N, C-alpha and C positions, 0 to 999 in steps of 0.2 A: 535449327542449323544455320550458322551464319553463311551467307554467301562468298563463294571462293574467289581465289584470284586466277586468271585463265593465263597459263604461259606458253609463248610457241617460242623455239631455238633452232632456228635454221631449218625451217620446213622446206622442202623443195617437193614438188608436182611438176612432172611432166605429160604430156602427151604425144607419142610422137616424137616430132621434131619442134613441138611446141612447150617452151618451159610457163606453166602455168602461173608457179610460185618460184620465186628466186631467192633460195635461205631467206625466209621470210622470219623475224623474228619480233615479237611485240609481247608486251605484259599489260593484261588487262587486271583492273585494281578491282578488288573485292567491292560490288556493288555499284560498279562504274557502267556510265552508258557510253559504250564505244562505238563510234559509226566507221565501219568499212567505204568509204566513198573513192569512187573511181567511174571511166567511162567503162563502155561494154568489153569483155576482152581482159581489164585490167588487173583478176585475178581474185577480187572481193567475195565473189561468191565461190568460188573455189577454196579460199581460206577459212570462209564459214562453215560449208561442208565438211572441211578436216577438220575442224572443231567438235562440229557434230559426229563426225564418224562415217559419215556415208563416203566420203573422198578418205583414200588410205595415202599419205605420202611415202615418197621413195626414202627421202631420208629427212632428219629431223625428231623435234620431239614435241609434243603435247602433253600438257600438265592440267588439269584441274583442280584445284588445292594441293593435295601433297601428291596425288596419284598421276603416275605416268599413263594416259589413257590413250596413245598414240596407235594402238592396235586392239585397243576394247570396241567391243560391238556398241552400235548406237543405243541399243536399249538399257545398256549397262552402264550409261553416261549421265543419268539423272539430269537433263535438259528438257527444256520446253522448246518448240519449236512451231515457228509459224511460216509457213511458206505463200511465196507469191499469190497461188491460186488456191488457197486457204485449205485446200486437201480435205473438207467437210465430206461426210458420208450423207449424200442425196437421200438415201433412202431411211433416213433417221432422222426422229425430231431434234430441236433444237436442245432439249436437255440430256437425249440420249448420245448426241455428238459430246457434248460436255461429261459427262458420265463416265464414257469409254475408257479414257485412260486409268480409271481409278478401278473399273469392273477387272479390265487386264491385269491389274495390281490384286485383284481379288479381295477387294475391300466388300464388307457385307454391304448389300443394295443400298438399304435404309440409308448409311453413312454416305455412302458414294453420291445418293440423292441430295442428303442437305449441304455436303459439300458443293455441288454442282450448283445447286440453286444458286448458292453464297458466292460463286464465280461468276454467277450472270449478273447477279446483284452489281458485282466491284465494276462489271462492264456495261452498267445501265440496258439490260436485257431482262429485268425483272417481269414476270409476266409473262413470258418467252418461250414458256417450257415446250409447250405441247405447237408451236409452228413446225410446218415444215422449212427444210432449208431453200428449197426452189422458190418459198413465198418472201423470202426476205430481200431486200435490197442489199447493194454490194458492202455501206458502211455497218449494218447488222452483221452479213456474215462475219467480215472483219472481226467484230467483238466476241463471236460465236469463238473463231478461232484462237483468239486471244484468251478467252475464260478456260478453252479445252488443253492451251499451252500450260496455263499455270493453275490448274484446276488440284493438280498432284504435288505443287509446292516443289517445282525442280529448283536446284541450287543454281542454275544458271538459264538462260533465255537467248535464244538466236531466232532473230526475223531477217528474211531475204525478200527484201523490197516488196512488204506487206500493204504499202499505200499506191502502189502505180496502177491498178486498176481503176482507183476511185477521181472524180471528179475533183477540181481544184480546192473547191471552198469545203469537200467534206474530207479533202486529205489534210488540208491545213486543222480542221477541229481535229480528226483523229490522231495527231500530231502531238497535240496538248493532252488528250487522255492517254495515248501511251507512256507519253513520259511522265502523266503523273501516275499510272498505274504501275511503272517502272519505281519511282521514287518511293511510293506504299509499301510495295514487297521488298523494296532495297536489295534487289536482286541483279547479278551482275549479268550484264546485257550486252551483246556484240550483235550490231543491225545493219543491214548492208542495204545501201542506196546508190541511185548516180544521180541526185538530186542535190544537188548545192545548200539551197534553201533549205530543204528539210533536214542536211545534218546539222547545218547549223542552229536552227531551231530548236533540235533533241538533243545533242549529244553535250556528255563532258569533255570527250575528247575525240578525237577527228584522226584517222588514218589515211592519208590521199596516196591510192595505190594507181600504178601506171607501169605496164609489163610486169606483172607478176611481184614489184619490189613494191613496199611503202614510202613514199617521196618524203612526207613530212608528216609526222604525230605531235599533234600540239592541243592544245584548247581552242575552240571556234574561232575566237576573235584574235590569236597570235597568225591562226593558219589564213585567215582572211585580210588581214593587215601587214603581215611579214610574212609571207611567202619566200621558202627558201630555195626554191628552182623556178624556171621558165614554165615549166610545164603546171605546178601548183599558181603559181600568177595567173597564168591562162586559162586554169579551167577553172578556179575561184571566182568567181562575177564577171563583171567586164573592167577587164584590166588596161592601160597602156603600158606598154614595153617600149620602152624608145633610149637609145643613147643619150648620155649626158649634154653631147656637142647641141642637140637640138633643142634646148632650154635656154632660156635668158635669164640671168639671175635678179632679183629684183631687191630693195632696200639693203638692208646691211651684207657685206661679204659673205657668199652663201657656196661654198665648195662643191662642185658639181664634176662627178666623174662615173666611170664605169655605167652601168645599164641600171637604169631607173624603171620604179614602176608605178604608176598614178592610176587611182581607181578613179572609174569614169563619173562616179558621183560627187568624185575632189575637186573636178575641173568647173570651172564657174567662167562667164563672158564679164564678171564685173572685178573690176580692179580691187578692189576692197578686199577679194577672196585671198589675195596674196598675203595678206595680214600684215603688211608689212616688210615682212620677210620670207619670199617664195620666188615663183618662180613665172614666166609668162611664156606660152606657146602661141605661134602665129601660123595660119595655114588658110584656106582654101574650102568652103562647104562644099561637098560632094554628096551629102545626103541629110535630110532632114525628116523626121517620120514623130507623129503623138502619139504617146502611150498611156494617155490619160491623166495619169499621177506624174509623167516626166516626158520631157520633148528627149528625143534621141537624135544628135547632131555626131555628123561625122569630116572631121576634116581632114586635108590633104596636108601633109607637112613635109616642106624640103624634097618635094616632090615625089618621094618615096613611101611616107610611111602615112596610114591613117590614128589621126587621132578620135578617141571616142568619148564621146560628153553625154551625160545623163542630167538633164536641166529640169527644178522641179517643176510642175508647169502653173505654179503657184506665183510664180517669181512677177515684179513692176512690168518688165519689158514682154512682149509679145513674140515668141521665136516663130511664130506662125509667120511674119513680114520677112524672116530671113532667106536670102535666094541661093541659089545652086550658082555658085562659083564666087560668091561671096568672101573677101578676105574678112576674118576673125580672128581675134586673138583670145586665148585661154586662159586665165590664172590658177593658180594654186597655191597656198600656203607649204610652208616648208616642213612642216608636221606632218603633209599627206604624202610626202616623196620617199619613198621604200628606195634602199641600194638592194641590188640583188643578188650583186657576185660575191657577196661575203664582206664587204668591207663595211665602214662606218655607215650610218645613214646619215644624207646629207641635211 
């Protein structure tokens, strides 16, 4: 069966005086990997749990395929779920954990075992059948949870911050593994995270959430490069949000007005970076730090704004020689300047 579309129309959820979901509408395309991204309290997990059926909204409509599932019980929605804490059964073996959803559906034990072993092989756990859950690493437990979520071939896969407990290297490895599994299965997937890099790496599209609403919904590159609100610009990566008056045009006439966004990595201390048609911003150094692959610099501009630069550490000059209080000029090309307030880009 083809993986279905998920459609939410004006979904609202309130806890006391707190509006967790404020008339949220979104379409998840068949086979798409959509990430709900936002800080704690933005409503992303509540939205995921509403799709799953664990949260019942006060208003709105949730459809999976052609079916209205707004009030349908969780076990009738044909969805696979991976939770933040994995929710594995510690008293069962790896194989028994993965077989469990199939046995609940009354599949013959031999068929359930065969399908569970295939799911374990797909998640790189072939040969782990008899292992105890307690004997597994965090990454291995995550793979068991994934295998159990997809073993019964659900129409939809929901994932709630599944990698948050893993260390950085393993988390990055699992991002690619989850994405490949999702693409191989061509399964409609909704994924929750607060990690911007994780969302950019894994998603077809990202819904950035804030205060129970979707601030922006788009593919990763437009979300990052062309934010439509101050919140998205500030939340996605390291951004400088400045009035146009703080920037000095260079080269040909460059119209500057409104509120502008320049990413920290798009600023340089070398004039050539302006590419003949850019801007200059002058300020005094207030902080600098070595981050391995980059130097982190902060400049005070016009006595009131902090300008953040992320300079590759492989540059020919040595930022270690920069002194606090030193006056520096940063440069950016016109193509890296985005106007925030809806007008044309400069």
